[in-house]
C-alpha positions in Angstrom: 55.5 -41.1 -8.0 56.3 -44.6 -6.5 56.3 -43.0 -2.5 53.2 -40.8 -3.1 51.7 -44.4 -4.4 52.8 -45.8 -0.9 52.2 -43.2 1.1 48.3 -43.5 -0.1 48.6 -47.1 0.9 49.4 -46.8 4.4 47.3 -44.1 4.7 44.4 -46.6 3.5 45.8 -49.7 5.7 45.3 -47.2 8.7 42.0 -45.8 8.0 40.3 -49.6 7.3 42.3 -50.1 10.7 40.1 -46.8 11.8 43.4 -45.4 13.1 42.6 -42.4 11.3 39.6 -40.4 10.6 38.5 -40.3 6.7 35.7 -38.5 5.1 34.6 -38.8 1.0 34.6 -35.1 1.2 31.5 -36.0 -1.7 34.0 -38.0 -3.8 32.8 -41.2 -5.3 35.0 -44.8 -4.6 36.8 -45.8 -2.8 39.0 -45.2 0.6 42.2 -46.0 -1.7 41.4 -43.8 -4.6 40.4 -40.7 -1.6 43.8 -41.3 0.6 45.7 -41.2 -3.1 44.2 -38.5 -3.9 44.4 -36.5 -0.7 48.6 -37.3 -1.1 48.8 -35.6 -4.3 46.7 -32.6 -2.8 49.1 -32.6 0.1 52.7 -32.7 -1.6 51.3 -30.4 -3.9 50.6 -27.7 -1.8 53.5 -28.7 0.4 55.3 -27.7 -3.2 53.6 -25.2 -4.0 54.3 -23.2 -0.3 58.5 -24.3 0.6 61.6 -25.6 -1.6 62.9 -29.1 -1.8 65.2 -28.2 1.1 62.8 -27.0 3.4 60.0 -30.2 2.5 63.0 -32.6 3.5 63.6 -30.4 6.7 60.2 -30.7 7.4 60.1 -34.3 6.7 63.2 -34.9 8.8 61.3 -33.5 11.8 58.6 -35.5 11.6 60.6 -38.7 11.0 62.5 -38.0 14.4 60.0 -37.3 16.6 57.9 -40.5 14.9 60.1 -42.4 15.3 61.6 -41.4 18.9 57.6 -42.0 19.7 57.8 -45.3 18.2 60.5 -46.5 20.2 58.7 -44.9 23.2 55.7 -46.7 22.7 57.6 -50.0 22.2 59.6 -49.5 25.5 56.4 -49.2 27.6 53.9 -51.4 26.1 55.4 -54.2 24.0 59.0 -54.5 24.9 58.4 -57.7 26.6 56.0 -59.4 24.7 58.1 -58.8 21.2 61.3 -59.4 23.0 62.6 -55.9 22.3 65.5 -55.8 25.1 65.0 -52.1 26.9 68.8 -51.0 26.5 68.5 -50.2 23.1 65.5 -48.8 22.4 66.4 -46.6 25.1 70.0 -46.1 23.1 68.1 -46.1 19.9 65.3 -42.8 21.9 68.6 -41.3 22.9 70.1 -40.9 19.7 67.4 -39.8 17.6 67.0 -36.7 20.5 70.6 -36.6 20.2 70.6 -36.0 15.8 67.1 -33.9 16.6 68.7 -31.5 18.9 71.7 -30.6 17.3 69.7 -30.8 13.5 66.9 -28.6 15.3 69.8 -26.3 16.6 71.1 -26.7 12.6 68.5 -25.1 11.1 67.5 -22.6 13.5 70.5 -21.0 12.6 69.9 -20.7 8.7 66.1 -21.2 8.5 64.5 -20.8 11.5 60.8 -20.2 9.8 61.1 -23.7 9.3 61.8 -24.7 12.6 59.0 -22.5 14.3 56.4 -24.1 10.7 57.6 -27.7 11.9 57.7 -27.1 16.0 53.5 -26.0 14.8 52.8 -28.4 12.9 53.9 -31.3 15.0 51.9 -29.7 18.0 48.8 -29.7 15.9 49.1 -33.3 14.6 49.9 -34.0 18.6 46.3 -31.9 19.2 44.7 -33.7 16.8 45.9 -37.2 17.8 44.7 -36.5 21.4 41.4 -35.7 20.7 40.8 -38.3 18.0 42.1 -40.9 20.1 40.7 -39.9 23.3 37.0 -40.1 21.0 38.3 -43.0 19.3 38.8 -45.4 22.8 35.3 -43.7 24.3 34.0 -45.5 21.5 35.6 -48.5 21.6 34.5 -48.8 25.9 30.6 -48.6 24.6 31.0 -50.5 21.8 30.4 -48.1 19.0 31.8 -47.4 15.8 
């Protein structure tokens, strides 16, 4: 239950920062309540289609990819500003990639369907984020909101 509220609060924060899109879908109330509903609906859909081990596997794939991307972003854009050592960031990326590779290979042997679903879902997120962020940066450059 605490995880649902934590994820919902994080989504609210990112929505308020205009980093992720938001639609009311006709619901009354503040964004905080909407993100709680979205989180519960997504969690419910996942539990209908997948058992807990598959949900955990999806979470591991998403987490490792996200961790690699965050480290890469800090390495490319923020390491001097925040005083991060490049060697530590590269080591973290390499270790994450190693774990992702081993985990992916292991899962490919035991449950190739979940690997395919994870790859497709991550690719879908990348494609959607690319479209969203290209519109977001264009609006920012032209002074729109």
